[in-house]
C-alpha positions in Angstrom: -12.7 -4.8 -25.8 -10.2 -2.1 -26.2 -11.6 -0.1 -23.3 -11.3 -3.1 -21.0 -7.6 -3.3 -21.6 -7.2 0.4 -21.0 -9.2 0.2 -17.8 -7.2 -2.7 -16.5 -3.8 -1.3 -17.4 -1.6 1.1 -15.4 -3.4 4.3 -14.6 -2.1 7.5 -16.2 -1.1 10.6 -14.2 -4.6 11.9 -14.4 -5.9 8.6 -13.1 -3.6 8.6 -10.1 -4.6 12.2 -9.4 -8.2 11.3 -9.5 -7.7 8.3 -7.2 -5.8 10.5 -4.7 -8.6 13.1 -4.8 -11.3 10.5 -4.1 -9.3 9.1 -1.2 -8.8 12.6 0.2 -12.6 13.3 -0.1 -13.4 9.9 1.5 -11.1 10.1 4.5 -10.4 13.8 4.9 -7.1 15.5 5.6 -6.9 14.6 9.2 -7.3 10.8 8.8 -4.8 10.3 6.0 -1.7 10.8 8.3 -3.2 8.3 10.8 -3.8 5.8 7.9 -0.2 6.2 6.7 1.2 5.7 10.2 -0.8 2.5 10.6 0.4 1.3 7.2 4.0 2.1 8.1 3.8 0.2 11.4 2.1 -2.7 9.7 4.9 -2.9 7.1 7.5 -2.6 9.9 5.9 -5.5 11.8 5.8 -7.6 8.7 9.5 -7.0 8.0 10.4 -7.8 11.6 8.3 -11.0 11.4 10.1 -12.1 8.2 13.5 -11.4 9.7 12.6 -13.4 12.8 11.5 -16.2 10.5 14.7 -16.1 8.5 16.8 -16.1 11.8 14.9 -19.2 13.0 15.5 -21.0 9.7 19.2 -20.2 9.8 19.6 -21.4 13.4 18.0 -24.7 12.5 20.6 -25.4 9.8 
């Protein structure tokens, strides 16, 4: 039971390093910048959409 709590908790520094190493091995060094650009543009689009939504709500009032 105790190991389940440790497993589900926040990863330690070694856990984060291990996760990053696995990601690097899976995708390779050339794909990671492309993934980050895609993630950044997705976040930007999400923020723009929420701002547009807020502007529409404020104009209705």
